[in-house]
C-alpha positions in Angstrom: -39.1 -25.3 -61.8 -36.4 -22.8 -61.1 -37.2 -22.9 -57.4 -37.1 -26.7 -57.2 -33.7 -26.7 -59.0 -32.4 -24.2 -56.4 -33.8 -26.1 -53.4 -30.6 -27.7 -52.3 -28.3 -24.7 -52.7 -30.1 -22.0 -50.7 -30.6 -21.8 -46.9 -34.2 -22.9 -46.6 -34.6 -21.6 -43.0 -33.8 -18.1 -44.2 -36.1 -18.4 -47.2 -38.9 -19.7 -45.0 -38.5 -16.8 -42.6 -38.6 -14.3 -45.5 -41.8 -15.9 -46.9 -43.3 -15.9 -43.4 -42.6 -12.2 -43.0 -44.1 -11.5 -46.4 -47.3 -13.5 -45.6 -47.7 -11.8 -42.2 -47.2 -8.4 -43.8 -49.8 -9.3 -46.4 -52.3 -10.4 -43.7 -51.8 -7.2 -41.7 -52.1 -4.9 -44.8 -55.2 -6.9 -46.0 -56.9 -6.9 -42.6 -56.3 -3.1 -42.1 -57.6 -2.4 -45.6 -54.3 -0.9 -46.6 -54.1 -3.1 -49.7 -56.7 -4.5 -52.1 -55.9 -6.2 -55.3 -58.3 -6.1 -58.2 -58.7 -9.6 -59.7 -56.6 -9.6 -62.8 -54.4 -11.9 -65.0 -51.4 -9.8 -63.8 -52.1 -10.6 -60.1 -52.5 -14.3 -60.9 -49.4 -14.5 -63.1 -47.1 -12.6 -60.7 -48.5 -14.4 -57.7 -48.3 -17.8 -59.3 -44.7 -17.2 -60.4 -43.6 -16.1 -57.0 -45.5 -18.9 -55.3 -44.1 -21.5 -57.6 -40.5 -20.2 -57.1 -40.8 -20.1 -53.4 -42.5 -23.5 -53.3 -39.6 -25.0 -55.0 -37.1 -23.2 -52.7 -38.8 -23.9 -49.4 -40.7 -27.1 -50.3 -44.1 -25.5 -49.8 -45.5 -22.0 -50.3 -49.1 -22.9 -49.8 -49.8 -20.0 -47.5 -48.4 -17.6 -50.2 -50.7 -19.1 -52.8 -53.6 -18.9 -50.4 -52.8 -15.2 -49.9 -52.8 -14.6 -53.7 -56.2 -16.4 -54.1 -57.6 -14.6 -51.0 -56.8 -11.3 -52.7 -59.1 -12.1 -55.6 -62.3 -12.1 -53.4 -63.5 -15.4 -54.6 -66.4 -17.2 -53.0 -65.1 -19.9 -50.5 -65.6 -23.0 -52.8 -64.2 -21.2 -55.8 -61.2 -20.1 -53.6 -60.5 -23.6 -52.5 -61.0 -25.1 -56.0 -58.7 -22.5 -57.6 -56.0 -23.1 -55.1 -56.4 -26.9 -55.6 -55.9 -26.7 -59.4 -52.9 -24.4 -58.9 -51.4 -26.9 -56.4 -51.9 -29.8 -58.7 -49.9 -28.1 -61.4 -47.2 -26.8 -59.1 -46.8 -30.2 -57.3 -46.7 -32.1 -60.6 -43.8 -29.9 -61.7 -42.0 -30.4 -58.4 -42.5 -34.1 -58.6 -40.9 -34.2 -62.0 -37.9 -32.0 -61.0 -37.3 -33.6 -57.6 -37.8 -37.1 -59.0 -35.1 -36.4 -61.6 -32.6 -34.7 -59.3 -33.0 -36.2 -55.9 -33.0 -39.9 -54.8 -36.4 -40.1 -53.0 -35.6 -43.5 -51.5 -37.8 -46.6 -51.2 -40.1 -45.3 -48.4 -41.1 -42.1 -50.3 -43.9 -43.3 -52.5 -45.9 -45.3 -49.9 -45.7 -42.3 -47.6 -46.7 -39.9 -50.4 -49.7 -42.1 -51.3 -50.8 -42.4 -47.6 -50.5 -38.6 -47.2 -52.4 -38.1 -50.4 -55.3 -40.3 -49.2 -55.3 -38.4 -45.9 -55.5 -35.1 -47.8 -58.5 -36.4 -49.8 -60.3 -37.1 -46.6 -59.3 -33.8 -45.1 -60.5 -32.0 -48.3 -63.9 -33.7 -48.1 -64.3 -32.7 -44.4 -63.2 -29.1 -45.2 -65.7 -28.9 -48.1 -68.5 -29.8 -45.7 -67.3 -27.1 -43.2 -66.8 -24.4 -45.9 -70.4 -24.9 -47.1 -71.7 -24.0 -43.7 -69.5 -20.9 -43.1 -70.6 -17.4 -44.1 -68.3 -15.9 -46.7 -66.9 -13.2 -44.4 -66.3 -15.7 -41.6 -64.4 -17.9 -44.1 -62.2 -15.0 -45.1 -61.5 -14.2 -41.5 -60.6 -17.8 -40.8 -58.2 -17.9 -43.7 -56.5 -14.7 -42.5 -56.1 -16.1 -39.0 -54.6 -19.4 -40.3 -52.3 -17.5 -42.6 -51.1 -15.3 -39.7 -50.5 -18.4 -37.6 -48.6 -20.3 -40.4 -46.5 -17.2 -41.1 -45.6 -16.8 -37.5 -44.6 -20.5 -37.3 -42.4 -20.0 -40.5 -40.7 -16.9 -38.9 -40.0 -18.6 -35.6 -39.1 -22.1 -36.8 -37.5 -21.2 -40.2 
């Protein structure tokens, strides 16, 4: 909630670039085997706190959360399910904070519902794909996507 409350006062382009650099650095270190996190409550709590804060600041820190969950070495479906539950909690908090502090306007909710429905369809299609991918191929795909997203964040802010 702290990140969401600070959203309007910090330069979001700068924060997005910093998050992008952090994600890209994580991907490089993970891919080269220079870092490896052992699954623990500490990793989850610190990663969740940083992800929540940055999500509030930038509007979305999904790639950072994905990096945290990737570090746990979960099977693909458990990885996606864990990230989904964390996202529900984080986005619920953001909805409460933003709804109380920002005028979302009359077009917000229809658009949010349409996007939510599209995300459900995308999730279903993704689940079908994940079930067919070998575990190592899935992890490689996530790393490539994280690197692409991080690069976009660095370039576009």
